C-alpha positions as CSV (number, residue, x, y, z in Angstrom):
1,M,141.9,77.8,33.5
2,A,141.3,79.8,36.7
3,L,144.4,82.1,36.2
4,S,142.8,83.4,33.0
5,L,140.1,85.0,35.1
6,I,142.6,87.3,36.8
7,P,142.9,90.7,35.0
8,Q,146.5,91.1,33.9
9,D,146.5,94.9,34.5
10,V,145.6,94.6,38.2
11,N,147.9,94.2,41.1
12,V,146.4,91.1,42.7
13,V,148.9,90.3,45.4
14,A,147.5,91.3,48.8
15,R,149.9,93.1,51.2
16,W,150.6,91.0,54.2
17,A,152.8,90.6,57.3
18,L,153.8,87.7,59.6
19,V,153.0,88.1,63.3
20,D,154.6,86.1,66.0
21,P,152.3,85.9,69.0
22,A,155.3,85.0,71.1
23,S,156.9,88.4,70.5
24,P,157.8,90.4,73.6
25,G,155.1,92.7,74.8
26,P,151.3,92.7,74.6
27,L,149.7,91.2,71.5
28,R,147.7,94.4,71.0
29,E,150.9,96.4,70.7
30,T,152.5,93.9,68.4
31,L,149.5,94.0,66.1
32,R,149.4,97.8,66.1
33,L,153.1,98.1,65.2
34,T,152.9,95.4,62.6
35,L,149.9,97.0,60.8
36,K,151.6,100.4,60.9
37,E,154.9,99.1,59.6
38,H,153.3,97.3,56.7
39,G,150.6,100.0,55.9
40,L,147.7,97.6,56.7
41,S,144.3,98.6,57.9
42,L,140.9,97.0,58.5
43,P,139.3,95.0,57.1
44,L,141.9,92.2,57.3
45,V,142.3,88.5,56.8
46,L,144.1,86.5,59.5
47,K,145.3,83.0,58.7
48,P,147.8,80.5,60.1
49,D,151.3,80.7,58.6
50,V,151.1,77.0,58.0
51,G,147.5,76.1,57.0
52,E,145.3,73.9,55.0
53,R,142.0,74.4,53.2
54,G,140.9,77.6,55.0
55,H,141.1,76.2,58.5
56,G,141.7,79.0,61.0
57,V,141.1,81.8,58.5
58,H,139.2,84.9,59.9
59,I,138.0,88.1,58.2
60,V,138.0,90.9,60.8
61,R,136.4,94.3,60.4
62,T,136.9,95.8,63.9
63,Q,139.8,96.2,66.3
64,Q,138.0,94.0,68.8
65,Q,137.5,91.2,66.2
66,L,141.2,91.6,65.3
67,L,142.4,91.1,68.8
68,E,140.0,88.3,69.6
69,A,140.9,86.3,66.4
70,A,144.7,86.9,67.0
71,T,144.5,85.4,70.5
72,H,143.5,82.0,68.9
73,Y,146.8,81.5,67.1
74,P,149.4,79.6,69.2
75,A,152.0,80.1,66.5
76,A,153.0,82.6,63.8
77,F,150.1,83.9,61.7
78,I,149.6,86.1,58.7
79,V,147.8,89.4,58.7
80,Q,146.7,90.2,55.1
81,E,144.8,93.1,53.5
82,F,141.2,92.0,52.6
83,V,140.7,92.1,48.8
84,P,137.1,91.8,47.8
85,G,136.1,89.7,44.8
86,E,136.4,86.1,43.8
87,E,138.4,83.8,46.0
88,F,140.9,81.2,44.8
89,G,142.7,78.4,46.7
90,L,146.3,77.8,45.8
91,F,147.8,74.4,46.5
92,Y,151.6,74.7,46.8
93,V,153.6,71.5,47.3
94,R,157.3,71.3,48.4
95,Q,159.1,68.2,49.3
96,P,161.2,68.4,52.6
97,H,164.4,67.8,50.7
98,E,163.8,70.4,48.0
99,A,164.6,74.2,48.3
100,T,161.5,75.2,46.3
101,G,158.2,73.6,45.4
102,M,155.5,74.1,42.8
103,L,152.1,75.4,42.4
104,F,150.1,72.2,42.0
105,S,146.6,73.7,41.5
106,V,144.4,76.8,41.5
107,T,140.8,76.3,42.5
108,R,138.0,78.9,42.4
109,K,136.2,78.8,45.7
110,V,132.4,78.9,45.5
111,L,130.3,78.8,48.6
112,I,127.6,76.1,48.4
113,H,124.0,77.1,48.8
114,V,120.6,75.6,48.5
115,I,117.3,77.5,48.2
116,G,114.5,75.8,49.9
117,N,110.9,75.5,48.6
118,G,109.1,74.8,51.9
119,K,108.2,71.3,50.8
120,H,111.3,69.1,50.2
121,T,114.1,68.0,52.5
122,L,117.6,69.4,52.1
123,E,118.7,66.0,50.7
124,R,115.9,66.1,48.0
125,L,116.8,69.7,47.0
126,I,120.4,68.8,46.6
127,L,119.7,65.7,44.5
128,A,117.3,67.7,42.3
129,I,119.9,70.4,41.6
130,H,123.0,68.3,41.5
131,V,122.2,65.1,39.6
132,R,125.7,63.7,39.9
133,Y,125.1,63.2,43.7
134,A,122.0,61.1,43.0
135,W,124.0,58.2,41.6
136,R,124.3,55.3,44.0
137,P,126.6,52.3,43.5
138,P,124.7,49.0,43.1
139,S,124.2,47.1,46.3
């Protein structure tokens, strides 16, 4: 199970803050005050408050990247400290009529990659490495 990979003696909850881009005043100042109030500093992760499968997630390492990424959020977004290491996706489900939901799944995120050999197509390389993709239903 993925949770067994998390060391029990480590604080694994990243510090975060919610930012409302509609707050009065310039976004740059709202970000500065939010980061100061919550003790956050670069690098940071920005992500939508309501999101799905990593859409709209940015890792920012400079003030310029922070402001540029923040301007793309039309609604509230989360600023979170960047924690290096393995990444896991949490799928939380809550029905509209329920006060609380449940953690439905935890998935280790692994970026796909293929190493070319200068001869074969990308399709052929994938099929050679991942045999399960080679199966085709009968015509």
